[in-house]
Every structure is written in C-alpha cells, then in structure tokens.
N, C-alpha and C positions, 0 to 999 in steps of 0.2 A: 504493499500500502504504501503511493504514493503523500506524504503526509504534505507534502507544500501545494498537491493539488485537492483542494476538499469538496466537495458536492455540497450546497445547504441549499434551503427556502428561506422566506422571507411568508410568516402563518400572517395572516388575516387577523386585523386589526389591531389596536393601540391599546398597549398595558400601562401597568400600572406596579410600583414598588413600592409595600406601606410597611409600615411599621406598629406593632398593635403590644400592652402589655406581655410580657412573656407568657402569662398565669389566662390569661384568653384561649376561649373555645375556638376551635377551626371556624371562623364565620361559615354561614349556607353562603354570600356570598362569592365566593372563591368558585363555587362552581361550573361558571358559564363558560364555554369559548373554548378557543385549542389548545389552550396550555394554560396551566394555574401550576404555584408552588409553594410549599410551604414549608419553612425551616425554624425552628426551634431550640435557640438556647435556656438558658439559665438569666439571660439578658434581656431579651426578646424575641417576639414573633415574628419573623416577617413572613409576607405573604406576595407573592405575582401571580397578581392575575388581570382582566378585560379591566381599562380605567372607567367604562363607564358602570362597571358594579362598583365601584367602589362610593362607602356612604361620604357624606362629605367631610364630616367632623373627625375622617379617617386621617393620620398625617400621611402622608404618599409623596412620592415621587413619579409625576406622569408623564403620560405623551412619549414614552418608552414602543417602539418596533420589534420585533421578534425574529433572529436568526434563528433557524435549527440548523446542524450539521447534518446531515443526512448516515447515522451510521447504519449499525452497530460496530463499534472499537471494543476491540478483545482489550481489557483491561491490563495488559502486559504490551502495550503499544502505550509512548512515550513521545513527548515534544506536538498531541495534536489542538493541542488549547493554543500553544503556544507560536504552531504554525500559522495559526486564523490570527490568535490577537495581535501577534508586532508587530504587524502592518498597521494595527487600527492606532496603537499603542504610539507611533512613526509621525503617521499621522493626526494624531492630539485627539482621538476621538475618546470621547469615555464610555466605558463598557460594563454591564453586569454580567458573570456567566455563573447559568446555573447547570451544572452536569446532575443525568440520569444517570443507571444502571448502564443503557445502551449507548446516552449519546450526550451532546452538549445544545445549552441554548445564549444565545448571545443577545443579551440586549443594549438598544445602541436606541438616542435620542432622536426622533423623528425629524430635529431640525438637521441633524446629523446624517439620516437615511443615505441623501443622493451621495456626500461624500463617501460613507462608508463603505456603501456598493463599490462605485470605481474603485474606493483602495483594495477593496476582499479582490476585486476581477484585475486589475494589476498584478494581482502578487501572486495570480495561478487557481483562484479559485472559481468554478463555475456556479454562476447561478444556477437553478434546476424550478423550474415553473410546478410547482404540484394543483 
C-alpha cells in the first residue's frame, strides 16, 4: 500500500465538535447524519455530530467538513495519518482527527475546504466521489 496516495471522500453535511461535562450522558442528538463520534475522559465528553443537531446552549466549534480516508487500514501500518496530515500542516490548515477501528476521519473548517482539497490532491491523494 502506497501511504503517499490515499483515497478519501467528503462526507455530506457540516459538522460540529462539542464539549460537554465529563459526567454528561451521551446525548440523543448525536445520532443523525453520516458520522458521529463520542470520546469521554475524566475531564470532558467530546462529541462530533452534524452542526444542525447541536443545541444552541452546547459549547461547540462549528462548520467543519469531514474527510473520510477509505480504509480499512491494518493496525501494523505506520504513517497513514502523517502522509495525509503533513501536507495540511505545511499549508497551515487546522484539523481535528478521529480514528476508528478501520479508518480515519479528518475534519477541516468549511472555510478551508477548497484549499485543503487542493493541498491533498497536490500531495498525491485521490478524492473519490461516493
């Protein structure tokens, strides 16, 4: 597998990264859309969900797009995220990354979408439309 040429897609919708108190139960509003993620630590409950589903009173960073690396990737492979994120870092494009058992999701701000896609394509990655 050539780690310098990854296939990725853009998931439909706009996403938010929200912060809730650590003891908060997982909210029902996260269960819509093509992607959601919940991470709990002793300090916080972080939620990625569609922007439109986030209640107004919830602290969140909104208007992200979600790029999905088209895995699955075996656990013994190294450098997958680096090969995708390094070009974005060099272009000063902020990201929020989430990994799952089979693949990775990279959120970039909607305002950076065109520049991020151009940067990734120039780095040899391929945008796949699904």
